[in-house]
C-alpha positions, 0 to 999 in steps of 0.5 A: 800240934793241934788235934794232938791226941787224935793225930797220934792215935791216927798216926797217918795221913789220909786221902779220903776227904769226902768221908764224913770222919775225915779231919785235919792233920797238922801239915808238919806231922810225920807218922811215928815209927811204932814198936811191935807191941804198940802195933799189936794194940792197934791191930785190935783197935783197927784190924790187921791191915786197916785202910784209911776208911777204917782208921777214920771211922774208928778214930772218930768213935774212940775220940768221942768216947774219950771226950765223953769221960772225965779222963779227957783232961789227960787228952787236953794235957798234951795240947788243948787245941781241938778242931775235930768233930765228935758226938753228933757228927758221928751220926753222919757215919750212920747214914745207910746210903754211905754203905750201899754199893755204888755201881757206875757204868764205864762202857756199853749200852743203857740196856747192859745191866749189872746188879750187886747182891748179897750182904757185906763181909765184916771188915773188923778183923782185916781193917779194910772197909773200902773195896773197889772193882772194875768188871769188864765183859771179855767175851760172851762167855768170860768176864774179868773182875779187877780188884783195885785196892789191896789185896789187888787181884784180877780174876776171870770167870766163865758165865752164861745167861740163863733166863736173862741173867747170869749166876752170881759172880763174886766180888772177893773179900767184900761179901757181895756178888753180882749178876749181869743181864748181858753178854756184850763184849766190852761192857764194863762197870766200876763198883765201889763199896764201903763195908761198915764195921760190925763190932761195937766198942764193947766187943773191941774192948773185949778183944783188948782184954785178951791181948796178953799181960806183957803187952798191957804191962808195956802200955800201962807201965809201973810208973808211980806217977801220973798219968800212968797211975790213973790209966792203970787204975781205971783199966784194972778197977773200973767196970765201965766200958767207956772209962776202961777204953778211954784209959787204954786209948789215952795210955796208947796216945801218951806212949806214941807221944813219948816215942815221938819225942824220943825220936825228935 
């Protein structure tokens, strides 16, 4: 299948076509059911419960790292058909506007204003970059905040206007809060937020070195054949972050491919 290595590393179908890191996945691809040790490696790479945004963001980074090293030949060994973007395309993921909270008024008057405040929470551990909320004023003292993406929840907060503004009201898990200038019952807004990962690849690699010898042994194996000898030697003997990360990523891709083939 085309984009073979990337497709296996992603190992899911995504539905965020407008996100810059989105790429084609072969129509016939079915996600591979992975053993727990592989899941533990992936949790270090993508977070505990990654959403599509995190998967696409990190896979773009990781494929760029692989293509920047001589180890890319082992990626092309699986299949040489490449249609995804790397390198300069990654700059589109760095545009600040992509990570500014987006507020859309659903109902109310133009005078009803909601302002998002504070700073984003790091999504690296959870793997959840995308946050979406609806905010609706229920009465002149209560407002409901519904989180529309996992973990889904609904909270009702008491509020009051003081000098024309409410106190800060939380947008749970996002790091942000908001204020309103109105008590208009029925006024409502949609808030969409994408929180950019804060760990660089050096920090990701450091977390992988602490994953434990049994998992690393499963990943790199003891085979005295290629590509396992190369992956294992680079991981254990090379001091360069891109090379070590590329070796680990390629070992994971090759192990996932083996599971895929075994499962038919």
